[in-house]
C-alpha positions, 0 to 999 in steps of 0.5 A: 447694987453699989456697983450697978449705981457705979457703973451707971454713974461713970458712963452717964446712964440716967438712973433714979431709985424707988420710982413709982411704976403706977406712973409708967403703966397704962393700968396706973398701978404698981409699987416702986422699983428699985432702980430705973434706967433710961438707956439712950443707945446699945452701948448703954443698954448692953453696959447697963445688962452687964452691970446688972448681971455681975451684980446678979440684979434681976431686971425687965425692960418696959415700953409703954407698960400698956399690956402689964399690971405691977404688984402693989409691993413694986419691982425688985431690981432694975426697969430699964427703959429705952429711949433715945436711939430706939426711937428712931424710924427710918424708910426705905422705899416700902420697908420701914424700920423702928426701934423698939421705943417707938410707940405704935402710934408713931410708927402708922403715922409715919407709914401714912405719911409715906403711903405704905399700909399694912399697919392700919389696925395696930392704930390705938394700940397703946404700946410700943414697937418692941411690945407689940413685936414681943406678943404679936399685937393685932387688932381688927383681922391684922396681927404683927406677923402679917408685916414684921420681916425681921427684928434684931436683938441683943442677947444677955451676954450682950451679943447682937443678932437678928432673927427673920421672919420664919424664925420669929415664931409668931402666933396668937399673942407669941413670939419667940422673944417669950421663948428667950430673954433676949432683948429686942432693939429693932424691927423692920416692916415690908408695907404696901404702897397705897393711896394715903387717902384710903390709909388714913380712912382706914386708920380712922375707922379703927380708931372710931371703933375703939373709942365706941366700943373700949372703955379708952376714958379708964386706966386699964392694960386692955383686953385682960383675957386672951380669946379662947377657941371657939368663942370671945372672951367678952361674950362669955363674961357678959353672958354671965352677968360680971359687965360691971362687978368689982373688987376694990377699984377694979371693976369689968368694964360696962362699955367693954367685958373683956376689959378690966378697968381701974375704976379708981385707986385700984390695987394689983391684988384688986385686979388679980382677985378679979381676974379670979372671980370671973375665970372662976365664974366663967369656968363654972357657967361655961366650962370655957377656961379664960388665960390672962393675956396681961402680965403680971410682975413684980414682987 
């Protein structure tokens, strides 16, 4: 670890040790990371990754932490946050290029400002552009794959490459990045010119639906389970009488059964115990096997 610290100091790369990860996730759950690094450019990211690899220190890339459940014992190794250049946006005609660290809501707003349609579905998804590409985020009939035409990445060895749309291997909550260790740097979106008033109306409609149907007033990681073929996870969970079921501070939302919320002081163990309870009950009573959508990581 000292060699990593030396490299970071020599290159003026910001870092802190023993950083509580609950401050960096929408679930507000998680112990400390050994070291929390903030990088502002590709060069800084390349240096940080190289130093971690040379010191055999595991690392992970963090966005807004909106789909993460982090262990109560924290994360061994380094967490790398993309900032600075990774929050840049450029518009060229009907195409937007975005850094991986840009908030999805910002990307949607910029598209609106330029009268470009196609990203309305993403408005209100509490993640970053990089996270959306990584998991092919989607809602209300739209998915990242519908508009993303290119993604630039950094390999663990420090090489830069680009995947075209047909190479991204998009499918339900999946992309090529789930199959390798490449780090998303930037992505490009092909959109459609439209009346800004019509775009805004659709964005407002989707946001109103979220506010009405989802427990946004509580910390959570969004939908916990993938949609099973032929059914909806929330409907199955509700049919099994699990709305409101609690384990410690974790609760199946009474507003939307597809969400598990941090009702107050929930731990990672509380959430995982509740996830297993829901999976076992739904399997027993309906025959459906629910697969977790959120990513559990850490010690």
